[in-house]
C-alpha positions in Angstrom: 0.2 0.1 -0.1 1.0 3.1 -0.9 2.3 5.9 2.2 -0.4 8.7 0.6 -3.1 6.2 0.7 -2.2 4.8 3.7 -2.3 8.2 5.3 -5.6 8.8 3.6 -6.7 5.9 5.0 -5.6 7.0 8.8 -8.4 9.6 8.2 -10.9 7.5 8.2 -10.0 4.4 10.5 -9.8 7.6 13.3 -13.3 7.9 12.8 -14.0 4.8 14.2 -13.8 3.0 17.8 -15.4 0.2 18.0 -17.2 -2.9 15.7 -20.5 -0.8 15.2 -18.9 1.9 14.2 -16.6 0.3 11.4 -20.1 -1.2 10.7 -22.0 1.9 9.7 -18.3 3.1 8.0 -18.5 -0.5 5.7 -21.9 0.1 5.2 -21.5 3.7 4.2 -18.2 3.0 1.7 -20.6 0.0 0.5 -23.4 2.8 -0.5 -20.6 4.9 -2.3 -19.8 2.4 -4.2 -22.6 1.4 -5.5 -23.4 4.6 -6.6 -20.5 5.7 -7.6 -21.1 6.6 -11.2 -24.9 7.6 -11.8 -24.4 10.3 -13.6 -21.5 12.4 -11.4 -18.5 13.5 -12.3 -15.8 14.9 -10.0 -14.5 13.7 -6.6 -16.0 11.2 -4.3 -17.7 14.1 -1.4 -19.4 15.9 -4.3 -20.8 12.8 -5.9 -22.4 11.4 -2.2 -22.7 14.2 -0.9 -26.9 13.7 -1.9 -27.6 10.7 0.0 -24.5 10.5 3.5 -24.8 11.7 5.7 -22.5 12.1 8.8 -19.4 13.3 9.2 -17.5 10.8 6.2 -18.1 13.5 3.9 -15.8 15.5 5.9 -12.8 13.5 5.6 -13.4 12.8 1.9 -13.1 17.0 1.6 -10.2 16.1 3.7 -8.2 14.1 1.8 -9.4 15.4 -1.6 -8.1 19.3 -0.5 -4.0 17.6 0.0 -4.6 15.6 -3.3 -4.8 12.0 -1.5 -7.9 11.0 -4.0 -7.8 9.6 -6.8 -9.7 12.0 -9.6 -10.5 9.6 -12.0 -13.5 6.3 -11.9 -11.9 3.9 -11.8 -9.1 5.5 -9.5 -11.4 6.4 -6.9 -13.6 3.0 -7.1 -10.2 1.4 -6.4 -9.2 3.5 -3.6 -12.5 2.7 -2.0 -11.8 -1.5 -2.1 -8.5 -0.3 -0.8 -9.7 1.6 2.3 -11.8 -1.7 3.0 -9.6 -3.6 3.0 -7.4 -1.4 5.4 -9.9 -1.1 7.3 -10.8 -4.6 7.6 -7.5 -5.1 8.2 -7.1 -3.1 11.5 -7.1 -5.0 15.1 -9.6 -5.9 17.0 -9.5 -6.0 20.6 -12.6 -7.3 22.3 -12.9 -5.7 25.9 -15.6 -6.7 28.3 -17.7 -4.6 30.5 -20.8 -4.8 33.2 -22.3 -1.5 31.6 -23.3 -0.6 28.2 -20.7 2.0 27.3 -20.9 5.7 26.1 -19.2 6.3 22.8 -17.3 9.0 25.1 -15.6 5.8 27.7 -15.5 3.3 23.9 -13.4 6.5 22.3 -11.2 7.0 25.4 -10.3 4.0 25.9 -9.9 3.0 22.3 -7.2 5.6 22.3 -5.5 4.2 25.4 -5.5 0.6 24.0 -4.5 2.0 20.3 -1.5 4.3 21.8 -0.2 0.9 24.3 -0.5 -1.0 20.7 1.2 1.6 19.1 -1.3 1.6 16.0 -5.1 2.3 15.5 -7.3 -1.0 16.9 -11.0 -1.3 16.4 -13.3 -2.6 19.9 -15.6 -5.4 19.9 -17.4 -4.3 23.2 -19.3 -7.3 25.1 -21.3 -6.7 28.0 -21.1 -8.8 30.3 -23.7 -8.6 33.6 -20.9 -10.5 36.0 -18.7 -8.6 35.5 -17.6 -7.1 38.4 -15.6 -3.6 38.1 -13.1 -3.5 35.2 -12.7 -4.9 32.1 -11.2 -8.3 30.3 -9.1 -7.8 27.9 -8.7 -10.0 25.1 -6.3 -9.1 21.8 -4.2 -11.7 19.8 -5.3 -15.2 21.7 -4.0 -13.9 25.1 -6.7 -12.6 27.9 -5.8 -10.0 30.6 -8.5 -10.1 33.4 -8.7 -6.7 35.1 -11.8 -6.8 37.2 -12.5 -6.5 40.4 -14.0 -9.7 40.6 -10.5 -11.6 40.2 -9.1 -8.7 43.2 -12.0 -9.8 45.2 -11.4 -13.5 44.7 -8.2 -13.5 46.0 -8.7 -11.4 49.0 -11.3 -13.4 49.6 -9.3 -16.6 49.3 -6.4 -14.8 51.4 -9.0 -13.5 54.4 -10.2 -17.3 54.9 -6.6 -18.6 55.0 -5.5 -16.2 57.5 -8.6 -17.8 59.7 -8.3 -20.8 58.9 -4.5 -20.7 59.6 -5.4 -19.0 63.0 -8.1 -21.6 63.5 -5.3 -24.0 63.6 -2.9 -22.4 65.7 -4.8 -21.6 68.7 -6.3 -25.1 68.4 -2.7 -26.3 68.5 
């Protein structure tokens, strides 16, 4: 993939944080692909303006302004296909929490995890009411349980062991 395309594609990936947002972006790109050549000339933002909402038009305008979008129809179609491939290959991090997360929470968590990874990732948010505080994070086959459930369990086991040891030493 060429460096300019990667720069352009990063602008799009920076607008999504979770699988739901990625799905919406895929839907918009698919709609653009299907409608790209319907009697319209010009850049993608001009062709798509009548039937797309949201910030995707602004992202296309940004990319066009710096000259990163092809001007011909075939080049634009290839650009969209390459963009989809790029987005599909973003790493996915599964995050299990006890509550439905706000968009703001997902954005902050995504930025933090992407920072740790050193590259943009997409969060797969899972709700599990059995989680007690914190989150369970899974990536590349590895899991990190950062919930209070584990900490509480360990603390309770420690208390029981101390209590048992005290009873055993007092009985002797």
